[in-house]
N, C-alpha and C positions, 0 to 999 in steps of 0.2 A: 497893195504893192504886188506887181506881177512876179511870178516865179521866173528866175533866171534859168535859161536853158543852155546846156552845154552839149557839144558834140560828143560822140563816143570817145574820140581820141582825147579830148580835154578832160572828160570825166575819168578816163583811165589814168591819165597823168596825175590828177589830183588824188585819186584813190590808191595809186601805186600798184595797179593791176594791169593786165593786158586788155586791149580793146575787145578781144573775144570774150573775156570774162565779164566785161561790162554788158555785152550783148546778151550773154546767157542770163545774167542777173535781171536784165530788163524783161526777157521772155518768161522767166520764172516768177517775176513779180517782186523780187528782192530789192530792185531799184525801180523808182517810178520814172516814167518817161512817156513819150508819145512818138508816133511816126509822122514824119513830114515829107512832103515832096522835095527831093533834092536833085542834084545834077545827074545822079546815076539811078534815079528811082526813089523808092521810099528809104528814108534814113531815120535813125533814132535820134531823139533829142532827150537828154537826161535832165530832169528837174533838179536843179542844184540844191534847193532847200530840202526837198524830200530825201535826197541822197546824203544829206549831212555835209554838203559841199558849200557851205555858206560863203558868199562872196563878201569881200571887204569893201568899205567905202574908199574913195580916193585917198591917197596918202598911206594906204596899207594898214590903217588902224581898224580893229574890229568894231563893229557896231555894238553898242552897249545893250540895245534891245535884243539883238540876235543872241548875245551871250547869255542874257537873262532867260530868254526863251529856251535856249539850249539847256541851261541848268535846270529849268523847271521840267523839261522833257526827261532829262536824265534822272532827276529825283523821282518823277512819276514812274519811270521804268524800274528804278531800284525798289520803290515801294511795292510795285506789282510783283516783282521777282521775290521779294521777301515774303509777301503774302502767299505766293505759290509754294515757296520753300516750306513755310509753316504748314500749309495744307498737306503737302506731300509727306512731311515728317510725321504728322498726325496719322496719316494713312499707313505709313510704315509701322508705327507703333501698334496700330490696330491689327495689322497683319501678323506682327510678331506675337501678339497675344493669342490670335487664332491658331497660329502654328504651335504654340505652347500647349494650348487646349487639346489639339488633335494629337500631339505627341503623347500627352498623358493618357488619352483614351486608347491610343494604339498600344501603349505599354500594358494597360489593364487588360485589353483583349488578348495580348500575347500570353499573359499569365493565365487567363482563363483557358486558352487553347492548350497550353502545356498541361494544366490540371486535367482537362478533358481527355487528352491523349494518354495520360497515365492511367486513367480509370478504364480505358478500353482494353479488352483482352488482346493478347498478342495474336495478331492475324497470321494465319497459315499462308505459305506462299501461294500465289494464284495458280489455279488448276487450268491446264490447257485441255478443254473438253474435246477438241478434235483429236488430240493425241491419244486420249483415253479411248475414244471410239475406235480409232485405228488399231489399237492394241487388242481390244476385246473381240472384234469381228475378224473371223478368218478371211483370208483373201478369196475372192471369187474365182471359180474355175476359169481356165484359159479361154474356153469356148464362149463363156458368158461375157467375159471382158471383150472378146473379139467381136461377137455378134450383138452384144448389148442386151441380152435377155435376162 
């Protein structure tokens, strides 16, 4: 069975969005379609089945095969998302365990650091050696400062 192709305007009406949004989704690949030669140059045609815009048979009744296929697709998507959720939940638990481990190690190191600091002698205030040198040496005579000798 060939895919039914809709114009951008038709797809926008069925999806309840603007034609511009349909074009953006086509260019980003969120909707499947193809460009065809139209009256004004290249125009997009949206694949109805790929976009979830299943067409109905005459009389307006949905096709049972399409409904079953849609349900199978939805079930497969749900199963995939559940597996992904379980995988991510396991990863989160692993990361929580790692964080707990590192917090414990950090607390131990903080205790060791405090003990080490208590054992060190009290440090004297830092000495400014330049200031000490300036205080000890008498100033040079004016002529030495002027002529640099």
